[in-house]
N, C-alpha and C positions, 0 to 999 in steps of 0.2 A: 581567531577563535570562533568556533561554531557553538551556538547555544541551542540545544534541543529541548523543546518543551514536552515533557512526558505527560501522557494521559493515563488515567487509571479509573477502574470501575469495580466495585465490589471487592476491593482489596487486591486486584490483579492489574498488572501492566497491560495496557491495550496492545494487541499484536502489532498494530501499525506503528507504535512508538519504536519498537525494535527495528522496523524497516527504516524509520527516520534516523535512528542512531547509526545504522549500517551505512546509509547514504552520507551522513556527516563524516564518518570515519574514512570514507573513500576520498574525501577532499584533501587529505594529508594536512589537516590543521588540528590543533588541540580541540577536543570536544568536551563541553560541559553540559550536563543534563540537569534541568531544573524541574523539581517536583513540588507542586502546590497542593495544600490540603491540611488536614488535621489528623494526627495519629497515623501518619504515613511512614513511620520508621521502617516497618517490614518491607514496604514497597520500595523504599529508597535502597534498602539492602539488596534487593533483587536487581535493581538497576545498576548497582555498584559492581555487579559481576561482569559488566561490559568493560572493554578497554577504553576508558575515558579518563580525562584529567581529574574530574570530581563530579559528585552529585550534590547539587545544592538543594537542600530541603527547606521549603518555605512553609512554615506551619503557623496558622492563625485561626481563631474561632470563626472568623468571617469567611474562611475558606473551607469550612467543614463540608458544606454543600456547594456545588458549582454554581457560580453566577458569573456572567460576563464582566460585570462591574468589579467584582472582587478579584477575579483573575487579572484583569487589565491593570488594576491599581497595584497589585503585588508584583506582576511580571514587569511592568514598566520600571519599577524600582530596581529589579534584578538586571534589566537591560542597561540602565543607566550606570549601575555599579560595575558590571562586568565588561562593558563596551565590546560586544562581539562584532565580528565581521558579518555574520549571518545568524538570523534567528529562524529556526526551522521547526515545524510541527507536522504531524501527519494530517492529511486532509480528511478529517473526520467531521461528523456533525458538530461536535463541540468546537473544534478549531474553526470551522466556518462561522461560528457564532462570535468568538472573541478575537481571532487573529486580525481581521480588518480593523477593528477598533483599537487593538494594541499597536498596530503599525501606524495608524493615524495619530494616536497619542504620542508616538515617538517621532512624528513628522516624516514618515516614510511611506512608500507604496508597498503593495503586497503582490507577489507573483504566486498565484494559487494553482493548485492541482498539477504540480509539476510531475513529469514522468522521468526527468533526468536533470541532474545538476552537476556541473563540471567546472574546473578551473579553466579560465581562458585568459592567458597572459597574467596580468596582475589582478584581474577581476574574476567575476563569476558569470557563467552563462546558464540560463534555465531553459528547459524544453518543456512545453506544455501543449496539450491538444486545443485546437480551435475549430470552429465551424462544425460542431457536434462530432468532434474527433475525426473528421475527414482529413484534416491536415494537422501538422505539428509545427509550432512556431518556436524559434530560438529567441529568447529575450535576454538582452544584456542589462545587467544592473547598473544604473546610472546614479550619480550623486554619491555622497559620502556614506560610509557604513554607519549603522548596521542596515543590512538588507533583510527583508522578511519574505518567507516562502512557505508553502505547504506542499507536501509530497503525496502524490496519488497512491492509494492502497495497491500493493502488488507491484509497484514500480521497481522495488528492490526487495530481494529475498530477506525475510527476517532471520533466517539461519546464517546469513552472511555476516552477522555481528561478530566482531572480534572480541573474544573473551579476555578478561583480565581481573584486576582487583583495584577498585577506586575508593578513595576516601569519601565519606558522607559528611558534608559540612552544613551546619545549620545557618540559614540566612534569615536574619530578623527583619521584619517589615512593620511599619506603622500604618494601620488601616483605620481610617475614621468611619464610624458607623454611617455617616451621611454619604460616604462615597459609594456605598452599596445600596442602590435604589431599588434593586430587584428582590423579589421574594423567591427563594429557591423552591422549585417543584421537583417532582420525581424525575430522575434522569431520563433523557430521551431513550426509548427502546426501539431498536431497529426491528423490522418485522421478522418474525420467526420463519425460518425456511426449513423445508423437509431435509435438506442437506446443506452443509456448509462446505462448499467446494474450495474455499480459501484455505481450509485446513487439510485438504487431501494431498498425499504425497505423490500419487499417480492418478492421472486423468486420461480417459479415452474420450475424445470429442469427435462428433460427427457433423457433417455438413450436407449440402445439397446432393453430393455424390452418392448418398445412400438411396436416392431415387424415390423411396416410398417407405411408409411406416412398417410395412410387412417385413422389411429387411433389418429392423432394429434389433431383432433377437440375435442376429449374428454378431452385432457389435457388443451386445450385452454379454455374450459368451466370452468375447475377448477381454472385456473389462473384468469379468469374474476370474478368468485365468490369470490376469495380471494383479488381481487384488486392487483394482482401480475403481474410481468413481466414474460414472457415465455423465457426459456433458454434451453440449451442442452449440452450434452457431444460431443466430437469431431466426433464420427462416424455418428451422426445424421446430423451434418453440412457437413461432407465430402460427405455424400450421397445426399446432396442437399435437404433434407427434411425441413430444416430451414436455414435461411441465416447465413453466417459465423459470422456476428456481434452478433449472439445469443449464440456463443460458450463460455463456461466457461472452464478454465484450463490454463495450462502452455503456450499453443499456442493460447489462446483466452483471454477473459477478466478475471480479478481478482475482486472478489466481496466480500462484507462483510455485507450482509443484516441482518435485524432483524430476518427474517424467510427464511429458504432455504428448500424447499421440493423436495427431490430427488426421482424420479419415475423411476424404472427400471435401475438404475445406479449402477454398480458393486462397484465403488470406486477405480479405478486405480489412482495411485499417480499423474499422469498428470492432472487428473480432480480435485483431492483433493486439490492440491496447489492453485487452483483458487477459492475455496469456503470454505476452512476450517476456515476462519475468521468469518463465520456467527454466530450470537448470538445463534440461535436455529436451529438445523438441524433435519429434519424429513425424514426418509428413508423408502421407500416401495420397497421390492424386494422379488421375489419368493425364492431365495436362502438364507436360514438362516445363511449361512457361508460367505455371501458377505462382503468384507472388509469395505463397507460403514457403516455397523452397528457398527464397532469399533469407528467411529467418531460421529455417530448420537446420539442426545439427546433422540430421540424417534424413535423406529424402529418397522415396521410392516412386518413380514415375511408372505407375501401373494401375491395373484394375483392382480396387479394394475387395471385390467379390472373389478374386483369386488369391489375393495376398492375405486377407484376414483369416480365412480357413487354414492356410498354411501356418500362420503365426499361432493359431489356437492349437493346432496339432503338435507343434514344436514345444509349446509351453506345457502341454499335458504329458509330454514324455517324461 
């Protein structure tokens, strides 16, 4: 059984939690989702719309506001009771805070920031980036279950979740006041961005092949014709041709749109880790040996300054 730890904020399920549920479903094992907090019945009902065995709702006044101490105490009890093979959470700021401590409390290690999890024989194999995402390492889980892991945002599409109807089951826990040594503060707020590319269904992204900022208007016209957001690889943003909040990659945003159109992007691993979860990838590059073509569903080996105007003309018909 896979135990997925759900995250919520302001009454809403965190988007990355759906990605973690989809990844768990793909392992062909029963999936249980655990939700901790107070007054979280409506959130549990939303999670129950996924095809899972059950949603465990852990409610306690000590869990009304997130603290690592409270979560670890409550979730360690759930892990001991349910004896899962894998405990999985999205690799969010909150999970980075409590998951290492929870794994340690259970006497296990943690494989963090995974981009893939799959069955390997009778065990599990985790893939995660190393050396600043220049390489990817396969990690085999050793020792007895449960194993603990976190999943990188965008590694699995949230819309890949299989829908169903699951029961919501209350799971009572006993928490001593002394066990929560921390005083809850306001939830961590990620910096506000001008655009949330992770929510875009279509993205047109540009790389070094654009040659100069004076050519960006052409790409913007294509994005408008497609009803897409405009994005870029790191060199474009480093040069100030587009704002940093438009950057895709290991040091930018991670996205998983329905359509990702890569123009003049070679396909360096630092960029690929930010967009490889896209449903359909279309690449245009003059170099037929560009690494991006190994990932693309459709590839055009040609000059983007000839191809993009033709695409715009067809889209406007």
